[in-house]
C-alpha positions in Angstrom: -33.8 91.8 74.0 -36.0 91.1 77.0 -39.7 91.1 75.9 -42.7 92.5 77.7 -44.7 89.3 78.6 -47.4 90.4 81.1 -49.3 93.5 82.3 -50.7 94.2 85.7 -53.4 96.7 86.8 -54.9 97.5 90.2 -58.6 97.0 91.0 -60.8 98.1 93.8 -63.5 95.4 93.2 -62.7 92.1 91.5 -66.2 91.4 90.5 -66.8 94.8 89.0 -63.5 94.6 87.2 -64.3 91.2 85.8 -67.7 92.3 84.6 -66.3 95.4 82.9 -63.4 93.7 81.0 -65.5 90.7 80.0 -68.3 92.9 78.7 -66.1 95.5 77.1 -63.4 93.3 75.6 -64.3 89.6 76.1 -61.4 89.0 78.5 -61.6 85.9 80.6 -60.5 85.9 84.3 -59.3 83.3 86.8 -59.0 84.3 90.5 -56.1 82.5 92.2 -56.3 81.4 95.9 -55.2 83.1 99.1 -51.7 81.8 98.7 -51.4 84.1 95.7 -53.3 87.0 97.4 -56.4 86.4 95.3 -54.5 87.6 92.2 -56.7 87.6 89.1 -55.2 86.2 85.9 -56.6 87.8 82.7 -56.6 86.0 79.3 -56.7 88.6 76.6 -55.3 86.5 73.7 -55.7 83.0 72.4 -53.4 80.6 74.3 -52.1 77.1 73.9 -52.3 74.2 76.4 -49.4 75.7 78.3 -51.2 79.1 78.6 -48.7 80.7 76.2 -50.1 83.2 73.7 -50.4 81.8 70.2 -49.8 85.1 68.3 -46.5 87.0 68.7 -47.0 90.5 70.1 -50.0 89.7 72.3 -49.8 89.3 76.0 -52.1 88.3 78.9 -52.1 90.0 82.3 -53.6 90.2 85.7 -55.2 92.4 88.4 -54.3 92.8 92.0 -56.3 94.5 94.7 -55.3 98.0 95.3 -53.9 98.4 98.9 -51.6 100.4 101.0 -49.1 97.5 101.1 -48.9 97.1 97.4 -46.2 99.4 95.8 -48.1 99.5 92.5 -50.8 102.1 92.1 -51.0 102.2 88.3 -50.8 99.8 85.4 -47.4 98.2 84.8 -45.6 95.7 82.6 -43.6 92.6 83.4 -40.4 92.0 81.4 -39.1 88.5 80.8 -35.4 87.9 81.7 -33.1 84.9 81.3 -31.5 85.2 84.7 -33.1 87.2 87.4 -29.9 87.8 89.3 -28.1 89.1 86.2 -31.1 91.3 85.5 -31.1 92.7 89.1 -27.4 93.6 88.7 -28.1 95.3 85.3 -31.0 97.3 86.7 -29.1 98.5 89.7 -26.0 99.2 87.5 -28.2 101.3 85.2 -29.5 103.4 88.2 -32.7 101.4 89.0 -33.8 100.1 92.4 -35.1 96.6 93.3 -38.2 96.6 95.4 -38.2 93.7 97.8 -36.6 90.3 97.1 -37.3 87.9 94.2 -40.2 85.6 95.0 -41.1 82.3 93.4 -44.4 82.2 91.7 -45.4 78.5 91.8 -45.5 77.0 88.3 -44.3 80.3 86.7 -40.8 81.3 87.9 -39.0 84.0 89.9 -40.3 87.5 90.0 -39.4 90.9 91.5 -40.5 94.5 91.1 -38.1 97.3 90.3 -38.2 101.1 90.0 -36.5 102.7 87.0 -34.7 106.1 86.8 -38.0 107.8 85.9 -39.8 106.6 89.0 -41.8 103.9 87.1 -42.4 100.6 88.7 -42.2 97.4 86.6 -41.5 93.7 87.1 -39.0 91.2 85.9 -39.8 87.5 85.5 -37.4 84.6 85.1 -39.7 81.8 83.8 -39.3 78.2 84.8 -37.2 76.2 82.4 -39.5 74.7 79.8 -38.8 71.0 79.1 
């Protein structure tokens, strides 16, 4: 099986979002630079030195600014796959649609969004090989 490893949610205001989730749930945030569109990583669970969650079943996530260009308008999940090209084939063969082209996320792996047969958008991630 391919596990859900990340969630994403839109935000209109990064500072307001950060304050809310920190105060309400104790989540920690880290805003990435302009090369990553100011994406906000969110730590919701204890992680190790490689930023991997320590407890099975828990995931971390991120927030992106809501915009006209971004295909996502609602919370979504990211599914880890072994080979992104094989996963793209399987998604399309099952009736899904790939949105855009796979992009490299520096230090993380290859990523692309897809739309399933129910009109939901999610992402797939082929992580970098761990050594």
